[in-house]
N, C-alpha and C positions, 0 to 999 in steps of 0.2 A: 233640647235633649230628647233622645228617643226613649221609649219605654224599655226598661231592662227586663230580662227574663223573670226576675223575682217579683216584678210588679204586675205580671200578667194574670190578673183576675178580672172578671167582668165588673166586679164592684169597683175596683180601682179605675178601670177604664171609664166608668161613669162619672168619677169625681175629679180625676186629674185634669188640670187645665192645659189646653192645647197651645201653650204660648211658646212657639219655637220659631216663628217667622216674623221678619220685620216688615214684610209687605212688598218688597222690591226684589226683582231678580236681575237687576243691572248693577254691575260692580265696577268700581274704578281702581285700577292698578292693585289688585290683590297681591298679598305676599306669596311668594313661591311656596307651594305645599311641601311639607317635609315628612319623610317617612317616620312613623312613630308618634308624630305630633298631630298630623292631619289625616293620615291613612296608615293602614297596615299592609305589608306584603305577605301573602299566604306562604306558609312553609311548604305546602304541597299544592300545586295548581288544582283548582276546582274544575269539574266537567264543564265544557262549553258546548252549547247547542246552536250556535250562530252559523249562518251560511258561510261558505269559504270566502275569505277576504273581508269578513265583517268583524267588528269589535263588539262583543256582547256586553251590555250594561243591564243589570238586574236591579229592580227595586223590590226589596223584601218588605212586606207589609202585613197588617192584620186589620180587618174591617172594624173591629171594636176598639182599635187604638186611636185615641183622640189626636195624637201627634201625626199619625198617618193621614187622618182626615184634614188636619191643618196644613199638611205638606202638599196636598193635591194641587192647589192652584199654582204654586211655584213649580212643581214638577210638570204640570201641563204646559206652562209657559216655556219651560226649558225644552220640552219635547217638540215644540213648534219649530225649533231651530236645530233639530237633531241632524248631525252630519250624515251624509249618504252612506258612509262606511260603518255606521254604528247600528247595531241591532238591539232594540230595547224590548225587555219583557218584564212582567210583574210576576212575583212568586209569593203566594200567601204562606205565612209561616204557621207552624204548629208546635208551640213549646209545650203543649199538653194535648192529651187526646181530645178534649172537648173543643179544641180549635177546629177539628176536622169538618164539622158542618159548614163553616164559612169557607174553608178550602174547597169543599165540594161545590158550594155556590159559585165561587169564582171560576172554577174549571168547567162547570156546566155552562155558565155564560160564555166562556171562551169557546167551548165546543159548538155552541149555537150561534157564534159570531155576534154576540150581544154585549161584549164588554164595553165597547165605546158608548153604547146607549145606556147601559145600566150601572156601570161601575160607580159613578158619582151618586146615582140614585140609592145604591146600597149604603154608602156612607151617610147620605141624608136620612135614610130610614133609621139607621142606628144612632146617629148623633143629633140629628134635627128632630126626629119624631120619637126618639127613645124606644125604638123597637130593638130588643136584644139580638134577634136573628141568630141565636146561638144553639138552636136545635133543628133537627130535620123538619119537624112539624111546623115550627115557626117560619122556616125558610120556604117550605112548600106553600104555606098559607099566604106569605108575602108574594110569592111568584104568581099565585092564582089571582091576587088583586091587581097585578101588573098586566093581566090579560094574556099570559103565556098559554100555549097549547100544553095543558098539564100532563097529558099522556106522554108527549115528547120530552117535556122538562123532567118529569119524574124518571123516565127511562134513562135519560142522559145522566141525571143526578146520581142514580144508583148503578151506573154502568162500570164495567171493568176498566174501560179507558180512563174514566175520571179517577177511579181508585188507584190506578197505576200512576197517574200524575200526582196524587197526594204523596205516594211513597217517594217519588223522585224529588218533590218539593222539599221534603224533610231531609233527604240525602244532600240536596244542594245547600240548604241552610246550614247543615252540619259541616259541609265542605268549606263553606265560607266562615264558619265559626260565628254565626250571627248571634249576638247577645241581646239585641234590642231592635225595635223598629220605630220609624222607618230607617232602612239602611240600604246601602248601594254596593253592589259587587261589580267589578270591572275586569273584563277579559279573562276571568278565571284566575287572576293574579293579585288583585288588589281589593281592599275592603275599606269603606268609610261609613261613618254615621254622624249624627249630630253631637254625640257625646265625645267622639274622638276629635272631630274637626271644630267643634264649638257651636255650630248651628247647622241646620239642614241647608240653609242658603250657602254657607261655606262649603258644605259637603258637595253641592252641585259644582262649585268652582273647582274643588279638588277633583271631582269626576272629570271635568273638562281637561284638567292637567294630565290625569291618568290615561285618558283616551289618547292624548298626544304621545304619552310614553309608550302605550301599547302599539302605536304605529311604527315605532323604531325597530329596525332589524335586530334580531337576537342571535 
């Protein structure tokens, strides 16, 4: 199950068990996903930022969410077989103002082309090393220990570009009506998460189905 909005406190994140995955991403003859049971159709399409001809899939996440941390291995395995017509991106949520520092961290890494190298390291710092990384000072101190050029990192972290991405991220999570993370948005049309589909493994199956649906002419 994903973490729901009401559960989002750093204290809860430290104690909730990340038991959402069975360990395998190979499925045999899954049941056909059903609207309302496995996924939701958005009443109003969400904005899509994918290149022409691409189907956008979004993972909504929060670095301090233990379920997001637990979901990463399955998601990474799924991404290795991403179809060529699918455009994937991550969007850090902010259900409260104090989520903003971790949003800034993600978009700073993205702007510096360092997400692939450091995304898992952030999860490890928070969940493995118990560093909260929930304030600007804590994040800048962590970045310094990683060997970043701190003048460049700090400038990017505090930039207008990153601030704009924070606003767009919140607009997108609201457009998809995200109530918990990890969650998946597909093609600006569909939404699923572990609570709706039963598990995040099932949510990935549902996402595959919805990608196929999004390919159909409308």
